[in-house]
DOKOLVEX-887923 format. One record per residue (C-alpha): residue in one letter; chain; x, z, y. Coordinates in steps of 0.2 Angstrom, whole numbers, m for minus. Example, Ala and Ser with C-alpha at 12.3 -4.5 7.8 and 13.67 -1.06 7.14 Angstrom:
REM residues 2
A, A, 62, 39, m22;
S, A, 68, 36, m5;
//
This chain:
REM residues 382
M, A, 475, 570, 414;
V, A, 489, 560, 407;
F, A, 478, 545, 404;
A, A, 471, 547, 421;
C, A, 489, 546, 428;
K, A, 494, 531, 419;
T, A, 478, 521, 424;
G, A, 475, 528, 441;
L, A, 457, 524, 438;
T, A, 448, 536, 427;
S, A, 440, 546, 440;
F, A, 442, 534, 454;
T, A, 433, 518, 448;
R, A, 420, 517, 461;
R, A, 432, 522, 475;
T, A, 444, 509, 469;
Q, A, 430, 495, 470;
Q, A, 426, 501, 488;
L, A, 444, 501, 493;
R, A, 447, 484, 486;
G, A, 432, 477, 496;
I, A, 439, 485, 512;
L, A, 457, 480, 510;
T, A, 454, 462, 504;
S, A, 443, 459, 519;
Q, A, 458, 462, 530;
R, A, 470, 449, 535;
P, A, 482, 442, 521;
M, A, 499, 450, 519;
S, A, 511, 442, 532;
S, A, 525, 432, 525;
G, A, 535, 438, 539;
E, A, 538, 429, 556;
E, A, 553, 418, 558;
N, A, 562, 429, 570;
D, A, 556, 446, 564;
V, A, 575, 450, 562;
I, A, 588, 443, 574;
L, A, 606, 442, 567;
Q, A, 620, 439, 579;
S, A, 639, 439, 578;
V, A, 648, 446, 593;
H, A, 666, 449, 595;
N, A, 669, 449, 576;
K, A, 655, 462, 574;
G, A, 637, 460, 567;
L, A, 622, 464, 577;
I, A, 605, 467, 569;
T, A, 589, 468, 579;
L, A, 573, 472, 571;
N, A, 561, 461, 581;
R, A, 543, 465, 578;
P, A, 540, 476, 593;
K, A, 521, 474, 593;
A, A, 521, 481, 575;
L, A, 533, 494, 580;
N, A, 547, 485, 571;
A, A, 539, 490, 554;
L, A, 549, 485, 539;
N, A, 543, 471, 527;
L, A, 550, 462, 513;
P, A, 555, 446, 522;
M, A, 565, 457, 534;
I, A, 574, 466, 520;
R, A, 578, 449, 512;
K, A, 586, 444, 529;
I, A, 596, 460, 532;
Y, A, 603, 463, 515;
P, A, 612, 446, 512;
A, A, 618, 447, 530;
M, A, 626, 464, 528;
K, A, 634, 459, 511;
K, A, 642, 444, 520;
W, A, 647, 454, 535;
E, A, 655, 468, 525;
N, A, 669, 455, 521;
E, A, 670, 446, 538;
K, A, 666, 459, 551;
C, A, 674, 475, 558;
M, A, 657, 484, 562;
V, A, 638, 482, 561;
I, A, 626, 488, 574;
I, A, 607, 489, 570;
K, A, 593, 492, 584;
G, A, 575, 489, 587;
A, A, 567, 477, 599;
G, A, 556, 484, 613;
E, A, 555, 502, 620;
K, A, 544, 510, 608;
A, A, 552, 510, 591;
F, A, 568, 508, 581;
C, A, 557, 506, 566;
A, A, 541, 515, 563;
G, A, 542, 514, 544;
G, A, 538, 502, 530;
D, A, 523, 490, 531;
V, A, 512, 501, 520;
K, A, 496, 493, 525;
S, A, 501, 477, 518;
L, A, 508, 485, 502;
A, A, 491, 493, 499;
E, A, 482, 477, 503;
A, A, 492, 468, 490;
G, A, 492, 483, 477;
L, A, 473, 484, 476;
K, A, 472, 465, 473;
G, A, 484, 468, 458;
D, A, 499, 461, 466;
H, A, 514, 473, 463;
I, A, 523, 468, 479;
G, A, 525, 487, 482;
K, A, 536, 489, 467;
T, A, 546, 474, 473;
F, A, 547, 481, 491;
F, A, 553, 498, 485;
R, A, 566, 490, 474;
E, A, 574, 479, 487;
E, A, 572, 492, 501;
Y, A, 581, 505, 491;
T, A, 594, 493, 486;
L, A, 597, 490, 505;
N, A, 597, 509, 508;
A, A, 611, 511, 494;
L, A, 621, 497, 503;
I, A, 620, 506, 520;
G, A, 625, 523, 511;
T, A, 641, 515, 503;
Y, A, 645, 502, 517;
S, A, 664, 499, 519;
I, A, 664, 495, 537;
P, A, 657, 506, 552;
Y, A, 638, 505, 553;
V, A, 630, 511, 569;
A, A, 611, 514, 571;
L, A, 603, 515, 588;
I, A, 588, 525, 584;
D, A, 579, 523, 601;
G, A, 560, 526, 599;
I, A, 549, 529, 584;
T, A, 560, 531, 568;
M, A, 550, 535, 553;
G, A, 550, 532, 534;
G, A, 558, 515, 531;
G, A, 566, 516, 549;
V, A, 575, 532, 543;
G, A, 581, 523, 528;
L, A, 589, 510, 539;
S, A, 599, 523, 548;
V, A, 601, 540, 541;
H, A, 613, 535, 527;
G, A, 625, 527, 539;
P, A, 639, 537, 547;
F, A, 634, 535, 565;
R, A, 616, 537, 571;
V, A, 613, 538, 590;
A, A, 597, 546, 596;
T, A, 589, 545, 613;
E, A, 576, 555, 623;
R, A, 563, 543, 616;
T, A, 568, 545, 598;
L, A, 553, 552, 587;
F, A, 558, 556, 569;
A, A, 546, 560, 555;
M, A, 544, 558, 536;
P, A, 525, 558, 536;
E, A, 522, 553, 518;
T, A, 511, 567, 513;
T, A, 498, 560, 525;
I, A, 497, 544, 515;
G, A, 498, 551, 498;
L, A, 516, 545, 495;
F, A, 533, 555, 493;
S, A, 549, 556, 503;
D, A, 557, 540, 499;
V, A, 571, 529, 506;
G, A, 584, 542, 500;
G, A, 573, 557, 507;
S, A, 577, 567, 492;
H, A, 596, 565, 496;
F, A, 597, 568, 515;
L, A, 582, 580, 517;
S, A, 589, 592, 504;
R, A, 605, 593, 513;
L, A, 599, 598, 531;
G, A, 602, 616, 528;
G, A, 591, 630, 522;
K, A, 573, 624, 519;
L, A, 572, 613, 535;
G, A, 571, 597, 524;
L, A, 557, 603, 513;
Y, A, 547, 609, 529;
L, A, 549, 592, 537;
A, A, 545, 583, 521;
I, A, 528, 591, 517;
T, A, 522, 595, 534;
G, A, 528, 578, 542;
H, A, 533, 588, 557;
R, A, 540, 577, 571;
L, A, 557, 579, 579;
R, A, 560, 572, 597;
G, A, 576, 567, 606;
I, A, 590, 580, 605;
D, A, 581, 589, 591;
C, A, 585, 575, 580;
L, A, 604, 578, 584;
K, A, 602, 597, 581;
A, A, 593, 595, 564;
G, A, 607, 583, 558;
I, A, 596, 567, 558;
A, A, 606, 559, 572;
T, A, 625, 561, 574;
H, A, 626, 557, 592;
Y, A, 615, 556, 608;
C, A, 613, 544, 623;
E, A, 600, 542, 636;
S, A, 590, 526, 633;
S, A, 594, 519, 650;
K, A, 613, 520, 645;
L, A, 610, 511, 628;
P, A, 614, 494, 634;
E, A, 631, 500, 642;
L, A, 635, 510, 626;
E, A, 631, 494, 615;
K, A, 642, 483, 626;
E, A, 656, 496, 624;
L, A, 654, 497, 605;
L, A, 654, 478, 604;
E, A, 669, 476, 614;
C, A, 680, 490, 606;
K, A, 696, 484, 599;
N, A, 698, 496, 585;
P, A, 681, 501, 578;
A, A, 689, 513, 565;
T, A, 695, 525, 578;
D, A, 686, 519, 594;
I, A, 668, 521, 588;
K, A, 668, 540, 586;
E, A, 677, 542, 602;
I, A, 665, 531, 612;
L, A, 650, 540, 604;
D, A, 657, 558, 606;
R, A, 660, 554, 624;
S, A, 642, 548, 626;
T, A, 635, 564, 618;
K, A, 646, 576, 628;
A, A, 641, 568, 644;
H, A, 623, 573, 641;
K, A, 627, 591, 638;
V, A, 617, 592, 622;
E, A, 625, 609, 618;
Q, A, 614, 616, 632;
H, A, 598, 612, 623;
Q, A, 591, 624, 610;
F, A, 583, 616, 594;
S, A, 564, 617, 596;
L, A, 563, 624, 579;
A, A, 576, 638, 581;
P, A, 563, 652, 584;
H, A, 555, 647, 568;
L, A, 570, 644, 556;
K, A, 568, 662, 548;
Q, A, 550, 659, 545;
I, A, 554, 642, 538;
E, A, 567, 649, 526;
N, A, 555, 663, 521;
C, A, 540, 653, 518;
F, A, 547, 637, 511;
S, A, 559, 645, 499;
A, A, 544, 650, 489;
P, A, 545, 644, 470;
T, A, 529, 634, 471;
V, A, 519, 626, 485;
E, A, 505, 638, 481;
E, A, 516, 652, 485;
I, A, 522, 643, 501;
V, A, 504, 643, 507;
A, A, 502, 661, 502;
R, A, 517, 666, 512;
L, A, 511, 656, 527;
K, A, 494, 666, 526;
A, A, 504, 682, 525;
D, A, 514, 677, 540;
G, A, 499, 675, 551;
S, A, 507, 669, 566;
D, A, 501, 654, 577;
W, A, 515, 644, 570;
A, A, 510, 648, 552;
V, A, 491, 645, 555;
K, A, 496, 628, 562;
N, A, 506, 623, 547;
L, A, 492, 629, 535;
E, A, 480, 618, 544;
I, A, 492, 603, 541;
L, A, 494, 607, 523;
S, A, 475, 608, 520;
K, A, 474, 590, 525;
V, A, 489, 581, 516;
S, A, 490, 576, 498;
P, A, 492, 591, 486;
T, A, 500, 579, 473;
S, A, 513, 573, 486;
C, A, 517, 590, 491;
K, A, 521, 596, 474;
V, A, 531, 580, 469;
I, A, 541, 581, 485;
K, A, 546, 599, 482;
K, A, 552, 594, 465;
E, A, 561, 578, 471;
L, A, 571, 588, 484;
E, A, 576, 601, 471;
E, A, 583, 588, 460;
G, A, 590, 577, 474;
A, A, 601, 592, 480;
T, A, 613, 589, 466;
K, A, 612, 570, 464;
S, A, 621, 556, 473;
L, A, 612, 544, 485;
Q, A, 612, 531, 471;
E, A, 605, 543, 459;
C, A, 592, 549, 471;
L, A, 586, 531, 475;
M, A, 585, 527, 456;
M, A, 574, 543, 454;
E, A, 564, 538, 469;
Y, A, 561, 521, 462;
R, A, 553, 529, 447;
L, A, 542, 539, 459;
G, A, 537, 524, 469;
S, A, 532, 514, 453;
H, A, 521, 528, 447;
F, A, 513, 531, 464;
C, A, 509, 512, 464;
D, A, 500, 514, 448;
R, A, 489, 528, 455;
M, A, 475, 528, 468;
E, A, 483, 542, 479;
F, A, 494, 531, 490;
Y, A, 480, 518, 492;
E, A, 467, 531, 497;
G, A, 479, 539, 510;
V, A, 482, 522, 518;
R, A, 464, 518, 519;
A, A, 460, 535, 527;
L, A, 474, 534, 540;
L, A, 477, 515, 543;
I, A, 461, 505, 537;
D, A, 445, 515, 540;
K, A, 455, 528, 551;
D, A, 442, 541, 547;
Q, A, 456, 554, 543;
K, A, 446, 560, 528;
P, A, 456, 555, 512;
K, A, 448, 560, 496;
W, A, 463, 566, 486;
N, A, 463, 567, 468;
P, A, 466, 580, 463;
P, A, 459, 588, 479;
T, A, 468, 605, 478;
L, A, 485, 611, 474;
E, A, 479, 622, 460;
E, A, 472, 606, 451;
V, A, 489, 597, 452;
T, A, 496, 602, 435;
Q, A, 514, 602, 431;
E, A, 510, 588, 419;
L, A, 504, 577, 433;
V, A, 520, 581, 443;
D, A, 531, 577, 429;
Y, A, 522, 560, 426;
H, A, 529, 553, 442;
F, A, 547, 557, 437;
A, A, 545, 549, 419;
P, A, 558, 535, 415;
L, A, 552, 517, 416;
S, A, 556, 504, 403;
P, A, 575, 499, 404;
E, A, 571, 482, 412;
E, A, 560, 491, 425;
E, A, 573, 504, 431;
L, A, 582, 502, 447;
K, A, 600, 498, 444;
L, A, 613, 500, 458;
//
């Protein structure tokens, strides 16, 4: 088992060759469009616009390499930074995992480089010394969550669609997921992580993903007010609080409120197998729906995510990101991630061949392998 983990090929050799054939026939990995990120200075404030609307503003390495140095520079020059997405569909639908898989199966370790630089950016956002406002209008998943959730101000709209769907592609809850998901209260974070459950609009505020709310039609007005405020240190919260209050969000019930007791009961189980057993014992329509979801996602991902959230609950954001970089490096060395991307985004047959295929076959040894230290020169240093 350990040998299979380290090579990622022992039982998947034929499948690997098939995947390589499929993925290398796709278009080469994009080097990034010249204007995939728009950086503007407005009234001594920095404005970042993710500008790949046709790709739902999916985050790639060239974009990270534009955002990070700009933010480092602005931290000493500006009084506030706002980040938003172009178009009406997405803030950022996640990382460009298809490109990472294409490269990985050709022997290019761009995935590890991507994770290293993405997590370094996440850490910067989490420790930024000036106000950072994320306007999370539209789809906000994976990498898009990492660009927003670690900042102090996250503004959702009725179009916001949040999810961490990594179990569907054989990955884990990254971009600091072990930190923020483990702090959502009760077992809500674990539930969202292993089921990939989607939250919409005001639900993102109720869950703690967003800090404020604004109707999408009012966002230009809100952005203008933020960019023109004289004293961001005090004005930002006042402006955003006023916007949120105007929409009477307190009148809306959290859509998961009827199931919070069930989530706590089922997902507080000591093992993922016991979570499944408790869902079966519950027997409600809600439980049956979640059992169906768990029957399709990566068993390895589920067990790794459970452990990473348990460990992340007592770690700082920086410590979580360093742990997650180990996870990302080990996942890049196995086939689970590539197989998940193939099934969801390449062939789109929705029939991934997970290895191992069942929860019972995912040993503790395999789970622990993903958390194993890297060589000193490979570790993420923040």
